[in-house]
ZAMARGU-4260 file (C-alpha; in steps of 0.2 Angstrom, whole numbers, plus 5000, padded with zeros to 4 digits):
<rodrens>
0) 5127/5009/5910 | 5142/5020/5906 | 5139/5038/5904 | 5148/5043/5887 | 5146/5061/5891
5) 5162/5061/5900 | 5171/5050/5887 | 5183/5064/5882 | 5186/5069/5900 | 5197/5062/5912
10) 5193/5043/5917 | 5186/5040/5934 | 5191/5024/5942 | 5175/5013/5936 | 5177/5019/5919
15) 5196/5016/5919 | 5193/4999/5925 | 5180/4995/5912 | 5191/5003/5898 | 5205/4992/5903
20) 5194/4977/5904 | 5187/4981/5887 | 5205/4981/5879 | 5213/4968/5891 | 5218/4956/5877
25) 5227/4969/5868 | 5236/4977/5883 | 5240/4959/5889 | 5249/4955/5872 | 5257/4972/5872
30) 5265/4970/5889 | 5270/4952/5886 | 5279/4957/5869 | 5287/4973/5878 | 5293/4962/5893
35) 5300/4949/5881 | 5308/4961/5870 | 5316/4970/5884 | 5322/4955/5892 | 5331/4950/5875
40) 5338/4967/5871 | 5345/4969/5888 | 5355/4953/5888 | 5373/4952/5885 | 5371/4949/5867
45) 5365/4967/5864 | 5372/4977/5879 | 5389/4973/5885 | 5388/4972/5904 | 5400/4984/5913
50) 5408/4982/5930 | 5412/4996/5943 | 5427/5000/5952 | 5430/5014/5964 | 5443/5024/5974
55) 5440/5036/5987 | 5453/5047/5994 | 5456/5064/6003 | 5468/5077/5997 | 5483/5082/6008
60) 5483/5099/6018 | 5501/5104/6012 | 5512/5101/5996 | 5528/5108/6002 | 5540/5095/6011
65) 5551/5109/6018 | 5535/5118/6026 | 5528/5101/6033 | 5545/5094/6039 | 5558/5107/6041
70) 5548/5123/6046 | 5548/5126/6065 | 5533/5136/6065 | 5521/5124/6056 | 5503/5128/6059
75) 5489/5114/6059 | 5485/5117/6040 | 5503/5113/6035 | 5504/5098/6045 | 5510/5083/6034
80) 5497/5071/6042 | 5482/5084/6039 | 5468/5081/6027 | 5464/5095/6015 | 5449/5106/6015
85) 5437/5113/6001 | 5451/5122/5991 | 5462/5106/5991 | 5447/5095/5986 | 5443/5107/5971
90) 5460/5108/5965 | 5462/5088/5966 | 5445/5086/5955 | 5452/5099/5942 | 5468/5089/5941
95) 5459/5073/5939 | 5448/5080/5925 | 5463/5087/5916 | 5469/5079/5900 | 5487/5076/5908
100) 5478/5062/5918 | 5467/5057/5903 | 5482/5056/5892 | 5493/5045/5904 | 5478/5033/5907
105) 5475/5031/5888 | 5493/5028/5884 | 5495/5016/5899 | 5480/5005/5895 | 5479/5007/5876
110) 5460/5013/5877 | 5460/5016/5859 | 5461/4998/5855 | 5452/4993/5872 | 5437/5003/5866
115) 5439/4996/5848 | 5440/5014/5840 | 5446/5013/5822 | 5461/5022/5821 | 5458/5026/5803
120) 5443/5037/5808 | 5444/5056/5805 | 5437/5061/5823 | 5444/5045/5833 | 5451/5056/5847
125) 5435/5064/5849 | 5426/5047/5850 | 5439/5041/5862 | 5437/5055/5873 | 5419/5053/5874
130) 5420/5035/5879 | 5433/5040/5892 | 5421/5053/5899 | 5406/5041/5899 | 5417/5027/5908
135) 5428/5037/5920 | 5419/5049/5932 | 5426/5060/5946 | 5414/5067/5960 | 5415/5075/5977
140) 5407/5064/5991 | 5397/5071/6004 | 5411/5069/6016 | 5422/5080/6006 | 5432/5067/5999
145) 5435/5063/5980 | 5428/5048/5972 | 5435/5040/5956 | 5422/5028/5947 | 5428/5018/5933
150) 5416/5007/5922 | 5423/4994/5910 | 5418/4977/5903 | 5432/4970/5911 | 5432/4971/5930
155) 5450/4969/5933 | 5453/4982/5919 | 5441/4994/5928 | 5451/4991/5944 | 5468/4994/5937
160) 5462/5010/5929 | 5455/5017/5944 | 5471/5013/5955 | 5482/5020/5940 | 5472/5036/5941
165) 5475/5038/5960 | 5493/5035/5957 | 5494/5047/5942 | 5487/5061/5953 | 5504/5061/5962
170) 5515/5061/5946 | 5503/5075/5938 | 5503/5086/5953 | 5521/5084/5957 | 5525/5089/5938
175) 5515/5105/5939 | 5523/5109/5956 | 5541/5104/5951 | 5540/5117/5937 | 5538/5131/5950
180) 5549/5123/5963 | 5563/5122/5951 | 5562/5140/5946 | 5561/5145/5963 | 5576/5135/5968
185) 5586/5142/5954 | 5581/5160/5960 | 5587/5156/5977 | 5602/5147/5972 | 5607/5162/5962
190) 5605/5174/5977 | 5615/5161/5988 | 5629/5160/5976 | 5629/5179/5974 | 5630/5182/5994
195) 5644/5168/5995 | 5654/5178/5982 | 5651/5195/5990 | 5656/5188/6006 | 5672/5180/5998
200) 5676/5197/5991 | 5674/5206/6008 | 5684/5193/6016 | 5698/5195/6004 | 5697/5214/6006
205) 5698/5212/6025 | 5713/5200/6023 | 5722/5214/6012 | 5718/5226/6027 | 5725/5214/6040
210) 5741/5213/6030 | 5743/5232/6032 | 5741/5230/6049 | 5723/5233/6054 | 5717/5218/6062
215) 5705/5224/6075 | 5702/5243/6074 | 5695/5247/6092 | 5707/5236/6101 | 5721/5242/6091
220) 5717/5260/6093 | 5715/5257/6112 | 5732/5248/6115 | 5742/5260/6104 | 5735/5275/6113
225) 5739/5267/6129 | 5756/5263/6124 | 5758/5281/6116 | 5754/5288/6133 | 5767/5277/6141
230) 5780/5281/6127 | 5776/5300/6129 | 5779/5298/6148 | 5796/5290/6144 | 5800/5302/6131
235) 5804/5288/6119 | 5804/5297/6102 | 5807/5283/6091 | 5793/5273/6100 | 5782/5288/6098
240) 5786/5288/6079 | 5783/5270/6077 | 5765/5272/6086 | 5761/5287/6076 | 5765/5277/6060
245) 5753/5264/6065 | 5741/5277/6070 | 5741/5284/6053 | 5738/5267/6046 | 5723/5265/6057
250) 5717/5282/6053 | 5718/5278/6034 | 5711/5261/6034 | 5701/5260/6050 | 5685/5267/6042
255) 5685/5254/6027 | 5690/5240/6039 | 5675/5245/6050 | 5663/5246/6035 | 5668/5230/6029
260) 5668/5221/6045 | 5651/5226/6048 | 5644/5222/6031 | 5652/5206/6032 | 5644/5202/6048
265) 5627/5207/6040 | 5629/5197/6024 | 5633/5182/6035 | 5618/5183/6044 | 5608/5185/6026
270) 5618/5171/6020 | 5612/5160/6034 | 5594/5164/6031 | 5596/5162/6012 | 5605/5145/6015
275) 5589/5139/6024 | 5579/5145/6010 | 5591/5137/5998 | 5589/5120/6006 | 5571/5121/6008
280) 5569/5126/5989 | 5582/5111/5985 | 5571/5098/5995 | 5555/5105/5987 | 5563/5104/5970
285) 5571/5086/5972 | 5559/5077/5983 | 5540/5074/5983 | 5526/5069/5995 | 5511/5059/5990
290) 5497/5071/5987 | 5482/5060/5993 | 5476/5049/6007 | 5468/5033/6000 | 5452/5028/6010
295) 5446/5014/5998 | 5457/5006/5984 | 5449/4998/5969 | 5446/4980/5967 | 5440/4968/5955
300) 5420/4968/5955 | 5411/4951/5956 | 5395/4956/5948 | 5391/4969/5935 | 5385/4986/5938
305) 5377/4990/5921 | 5364/4987/5914 | 5352/4984/5927 | 5340/4973/5918 | 5324/4974/5930
310) 5324/4992/5928 | 5325/4991/5909 | 5310/4978/5909 | 5301/4989/5921 | 5302/5005/5911
315) 5299/4995/5895 | 5283/4988/5903 | 5277/5004/5910 | 5280/5014/5893 | 5273/5002/5882
320) 5257/5001/5894 | 5255/5020/5894 | 5258/5022/5875 | 5246/5009/5871 | 5233/5017/5882
325) 5234/5034/5874 | 5233/5025/5857 | 5218/5016/5862 | 5210/5032/5869 | 5213/5040/5851
330) 5205/5026/5842 | 5190/5026/5853 | 5189/5046/5849 | 5190/5042/5831 | 5177/5029/5831
335) 5165/5040/5841 | 5168/5054/5829 | 5164/5043/5814 | 5148/5036/5822 | 5141/5053/5827
340) 5144/5059/5810 | 5135/5044/5801 | 5120/5048/5813 | 5119/5066/5807 | 5120/5061/5789
345) 5107/5047/5792 | 5095/5060/5800 | 5093/5070/5783 | 5076/5069/5775 | 5082/5062/5759
350) 5092/5048/5767 | 5077/5044/5779 | 5064/5043/5765 | 5075/5033/5753 | 5072/5015/5758
355) 5070/5004/5772 | 5087/4999/5769 | 5094/5016/5775 | 5082/5014/5790 | 5091/4998/5794
360) 5108/5006/5792 | 5102/5021/5804 | 5095/5008/5817 | 5111/4999/5816 | 5121/5015/5819
365) 5109/5019/5833 | 5111/5002/5842 | 5130/5004/5840 | 5128/5021/5849 | 5117/5014/5862
370) 5128/4998/5865 | 5144/5008/5866 | 5139/5023/5875 | 5121/5021/5882 | 5117/5040/5886
375) 5101/5050/5884 | 5106/5056/5866 | 5103/5039/5859 | 5086/5038/5868 | 5080/5055/5861
380) 5087/5049/5843 | 5077/5034/5845 | 5061/5042/5851 | 5062/5055/5838 | 5065/5043/5824
385) 5050/5032/5829 | 5040/5048/5829 | 5046/5051/5812 | 5042/5034/5806 | 5024/5035/5813
390) 5021/5051/5805 | 5028/5044/5789 | 5016/5030/5788 | 5001/5041/5793 | 5005/5053/5779
395) 5007/5039/5766 | 4990/5032/5771 | 4982/5049/5768 | 4993/5053/5752 | 4997/5070/5759
400) 5015/5073/5753 | 5016/5091/5758 | 5010/5088/5775 | 5022/5072/5776 | 5037/5082/5771
405) 5034/5097/5783 | 5030/5085/5798 | 5046/5076/5794 | 5056/5091/5792 | 5049/5097/5809
410) 5052/5081/5818 | 5070/5081/5811 | 5073/5099/5816 | 5067/5095/5834 | 5078/5080/5834
415) 5093/5089/5829 | 5090/5102/5841 | 5089/5089/5855 | 5104/5081/5848 | 5114/5098/5848
420) 5107/5103/5865 | 5112/5086/5873 | 5128/5085/5867 | 5134/5103/5866 | 5142/5102/5884
425) 5150/5085/5881 | 5155/5085/5862 | 5162/5103/5860 | 5179/5095/5860 | 5174/5084/5846
430) 5170/5098/5835 | 5186/5107/5840 | 5199/5107/5827 | 5212/5104/5840 | 5204/5088/5847
435) 5215/5073/5846 | 5204/5064/5833 | 5202/5079/5822 | 5221/5082/5823 | 5225/5065/5817
440) 5212/5067/5804 | 5219/5083/5798 | 5236/5077/5797 | 5231/5062/5786 | 5221/5074/5776
445) 5236/5086/5772 | 5250/5072/5774 | 5256/5075/5756 | 5259/5094/5760 | 5266/5090/5777
450) 5278/5077/5771 | 5284/5089/5756 | 5286/5104/5767 | 5295/5095/5780 | 5307/5086/5767
455) 5310/5104/5758 | 5314/5112/5775 | 5326/5098/5780 | 5335/5098/5763 | 5337/5118/5765
460) 5342/5116/5783 | 5356/5103/5778 | 5360/5115/5763 | 5362/5131/5774 | 5371/5122/5788
465) 5383/5116/5777 | 5402/5122/5776 | 5397/5132/5760 | 5386/5144/5772 | 5391/5141/5790
470) 5410/5138/5793 | 5413/5125/5805 | 5422/5131/5822 | 5435/5121/5832 | 5437/5123/5850
475) 5453/5122/5861 | 5453/5123/5880 | 5466/5126/5894 | 5462/5126/5913 | 5474/5136/5923
480) 5476/5141/5942 | 5485/5157/5947 | 5502/5157/5956 | 5514/5170/5963 | 5500/5184/5964
485) 5492/5191/5979 | 5475/5199/5980 | 5474/5219/5980 | 5458/5219/5990 | 5444/5207/5994
490) 5445/5197/5978 | 5454/5180/5978 | 5468/5176/5966 | 5455/5168/5953 | 5445/5183/5952
495) 5461/5194/5949 | 5467/5182/5936 | 5449/5184/5927 | 5451/5202/5927 | 5469/5201/5920
500) 5464/5189/5907 | 5450/5201/5901 | 5460/5216/5901 | 5461/5228/5886 | 5479/5225/5883
505) 5479/5206/5882 | 5464/5208/5870 | 5473/5221/5859 | 5489/5209/5859 | 5479/5195/5853
510) 5470/5205/5840 | 5486/5212/5833 | 5496/5196/5834 | 5484/5185/5825 | 5477/5200/5813
515) 5459/5196/5819 | 5453/5211/5808 | 5457/5201/5793 | 5453/5183/5801 | 5436/5189/5806
520) 5434/5200/5789 | 5432/5217/5798 | 5437/5232/5788 | 5448/5245/5799 | 5440/5259/5791
525) 5423/5254/5797 | 5415/5266/5809 | 5412/5254/5822 | 5427/5244/5819 | 5433/5241/5836
530) 5416/5238/5844 | 5414/5225/5830 | 5430/5216/5833 | 5428/5216/5852 | 5410/5209/5849
535) 5418/5195/5838 | 5432/5192/5851 | 5419/5190/5865 | 5410/5178/5855 | 5425/5167/5850
540) 5435/5168/5866 | 5428/5164/5883 | 5436/5165/5899 | 5427/5159/5914 | 5429/5152/5932
545) 5426/5133/5934 | 5417/5126/5949 | 5434/5121/5956 | 5441/5139/5957 | 5451/5138/5942
550) 5450/5147/5925 | 5445/5140/5909 | 5450/5148/5893 | 5440/5142/5878 | 5444/5148/5860
555) 5433/5144/5844 | 5439/5146/5827 | 5438/5140/5810 | 5456/5135/5810 | 5459/5122/5825
560) 5478/5127/5825 | 5474/5146/5827 | 5462/5142/5841 | 5476/5132/5849 | 5489/5146/5847
565) 5477/5159/5854 | 5475/5150/5870 | 5494/5148/5872 | 5496/5166/5867 | 5483/5172/5880
570) 5493/5163/5894 | 5509/5170/5888 | 5503/5188/5887 | 5495/5186/5905 | 5512/5180/5912
575) 5520/5194/5902 | 5509/5207/5908 | 5509/5202/5926 | 5528/5201/5926 | 5529/5219/5918
580) 5517/5225/5931 | 5528/5218/5945 | 5544/5224/5937 | 5537/5242/5935 | 5532/5242/5954
585) 5549/5233/5959 | 5558/5246/5947 | 5550/5260/5957 | 5555/5253/5972 | 5573/5250/5966
590) 5575/5267/5961 | 5570/5274/5977 | 5582/5262/5986 | 5596/5267/5974 | 5594/5285/5977
595) 5593/5282/5996 | 5609/5271/5994 | 5619/5284/5985 | 5613/5298/5997 | 5619/5287/6012
600) 5634/5283/6004 | 5638/5301/6001 | 5634/5305/6019 | 5646/5291/6024 | 5660/5298/6013
605) 5657/5315/6021 | 5658/5308/6039 | 5673/5298/6035 | 5681/5313/6027 | 5678/5323/6044
610) 5684/5308/6054 | 5700/5307/6043 | 5704/5325/6046 | 5702/5324/6064 | 5712/5308/6065
615) 5727/5315/6055 | 5726/5334/6059 | 5721/5333/6078 | 5727/5316/6082 | 5708/5310/6089
620) 5708/5292/6084 | 5699/5285/6100 | 5691/5298/6110 | 5687/5287/6126 | 5703/5279/6127
625) 5713/5295/6122 | 5704/5305/6134 | 5707/5293/6148 | 5726/5293/6144 | 5727/5312/6142
630) 5719/5314/6159 | 5731/5302/6167 | 5746/5310/6159 | 5741/5328/6163 | 5737/5323/6182
635) 5753/5313/6182 | 5746/5297/6186 | 5754/5287/6173 | 5760/5270/6178 | 5779/5269/6181
640) 5792/5278/6193 | 5798/5291/6180 | 5784/5302/6181 | 5794/5317/6178 | 5798/5311/6160
645) 5779/5315/6154 | 5779/5325/6139 | 5768/5337/6146 | 5768/5348/6130 | 5761/5334/6119
650) 5749/5329/6132 | 5742/5348/6133 | 5742/5348/6114 | 5732/5332/6114 | 5721/5339/6128
655) 5718/5355/6119 | 5713/5345/6102 | 5701/5335/6112 | 5693/5348/6120 | 5690/5358/6103
660) 5687/5343/6092 | 5681/5329/6104 | 5662/5333/6103 | 5664/5334/6084 | 5673/5316/6084
665) 5660/5308/6094 | 5646/5315/6083 | 5654/5310/6067 | 5659/5293/6075 | 5642/5289/6081
670) 5634/5295/6066 | 5646/5284/6055 | 5641/5268/6064 | 5622/5273/6062 | 5625/5277/6043
675) 5634/5260/6041 | 5619/5251/6049 | 5606/5261/6039 | 5616/5258/6023 | 5617/5239/6027
680) 5598/5238/6029 | 5594/5248/6013 | 5606/5237/6004 | 5598/5222/6009 | 5581/5229/6003
685) 5589/5235/5987 | 5596/5217/5983 | 5578/5210/5986 | 5570/5223/5973 | 5584/5219/5961
690) 5580/5201/5962 | 5561/5205/5959 | 5565/5216/5944 | 5576/5201/5937 | 5566/5187/5942
695) 5558/5176/5927 | 5542/5169/5937 | 5527/5162/5928 | 5510/5166/5935 | 5500/5151/5930
700) 5499/5133/5934 | 5493/5124/5919 | 5481/5110/5924 | 5475/5106/5906 | 5485/5113/5892
705) 5476/5116/5876 | 5477/5104/5861 | 5472/5105/5842 | 5455/5099/5840 | 5451/5085/5827
710) 5432/5088/5826 | 5422/5104/5824 | 5411/5108/5839 | 5399/5120/5829 | 5387/5120/5820
715) 5379/5104/5827 | 5369/5099/5810 | 5359/5087/5820 | 5352/5100/5832 | 5349/5113/5817
720) 5339/5099/5807 | 5329/5093/5822 | 5324/5111/5828 | 5321/5116/5809 | 5309/5099/5807
725) 5299/5104/5824 | 5297/5122/5819 | 5291/5119/5801 | 5280/5104/5807 | 5273/5116/5821
730) 5270/5131/5809 | 5263/5120/5796 | 5250/5112/5807 | 5245/5129/5813 | 5243/5135/5795
735) 5233/5120/5790 | 5222/5122/5806 | 5219/5141/5800 | 5214/5135/5783 | 5202/5122/5789
740) 5194/5134/5801 | 5191/5146/5788 | 5182/5133/5776 | 5171/5128/5791 | 5167/5146/5794
745) 5162/5148/5776 | 5152/5133/5775 | 5142/5138/5792
</rodrens>
């Protein structure tokens, strides 16, 4: 016999088998119906089959053609044939998830029509984007490649979409980079043209000096000094006069000639370097390389991938069996509860003594219990009932009604005690208000109250979640990568961008531009005005880092156009802020270099003034050559036979000047060359700083630009209604249990 003491506990294996055997017909029918139903509803008539196509590809390691092909010092990471790493894979995934790719695919394949979306719907684009997201997925494989998976009812369409997305990656990424490349090219082009202009001006100036007779300052000075010595030796005064006139020209224009010549040489070297950058920037701006290595291309699938009918059938079968078993257990609990209640009712003295009919009912109840559960409780009940009947007959014969009643009451009490004693351990759950049978019973008892309370709560939730009480909010999103910035310490560029975007001045700029105090209805005279508006700002404007090391700007607002504009303004303010900071630093450098240049220029002018005095007043033009010629004239070793004609007086005069001012000339002349070199280097640094001050760079690569939302994102009324219904139902049942328990305590 099955021991029913553990009926409300977990089934052991034998009881489970007997339980299943008892209800085998119902279980078989439910299983058959569930299998047939799942077969029918998983057929193509109800679920449209979908086919899957996949593209697997790797990102490239470098995006610059010039670095990959023209740079002589290319490392392994910039190899044109190199595969990308984690960073490039994450960037590729972010671009694939961008709305630029999505919009190209939607336009190309007319997905609005293909997905049969009614163009007159208010939220047609939201529905379209949802369908796109459900059917097109991008994932990173375990081998660090990127997988594009497309599901569609048309296998050829699925393959075409997957391959087109792979092709679109090149176009979209190149377009993003082209914007930067063109700006970089324009900057380099402007610098290149500026250098060419400066070189042309200097060459024109040198041409003018050459027309004045200054062709090669050092060689001319050497030759003129040598010829001067010879003319002095000959005493040729006209020749000496002509040479002195040329020396005066050299003395006057020699310094500018040397400065222009050296500056021109430096500018030509710089022009050569800038020209290389110009050519690289031009190549990067006008030409593009593929951005991926395709490992597997998509092809037309031969068999569907969705739905998998055997999984649907299996899940339906198991679910129906499980639910049916639970329902059958609840039914048995309710039956047992009703039988036990009937037994207790039948054991009351009035019911036992009423008639033999009651006795028959009681016996039938007893038999039912014995047949279903077969435990000791029934045996005890039967034995005590027999004793009651015997005592009843004996007492009827002696006509002693008082003794009969006392005996009956005594036996009934003993029987009830035994019933309570034997069933206390196993039936305590039956008397518990949270028992499954009691739960159902209580719910049915209070069903009207529960239904009314639930209906009222849903109506109130629907009313208070309507636009009259909760204003709907629209969301606009942009996804961006940092550009043209460098880390200050251990942070990366993305973390630095997050810090700038969350800076106070950008927040203040947004607050002031869109008058968020009025928009959020916050009084400026309020004591905690600034804290309140920053709190509102943080709730409606969220800036965070994505899993692909990009930055997502998310703005919620009651006006979709304002949300869209705020996103764009945050990006603009970020660019302005970084540009302003860079310009401030570049201006500081520019000011220092300007002052240095002015100081060097004044020093050069001072040295040139001293040299001019030495050349014109003391006749020292080229210390080395003049010293050698003076020595030859003084010693009489001048070439020629007429040594006696050497102008000793002029030789001695020049010799004296060289002895007095020669050292000063050497110091000033050497210092002049050093100053010119220093000036040229500083001028180069100044030009670079000037370029940094005036450059118009942007500091973001926009992967997903924002758009004006056509559907609200909050509040989600379905979730509000569902949570309200669950909460009200829970608290209503708890309240009912408390009321029921209170009544029971009073009755006891």
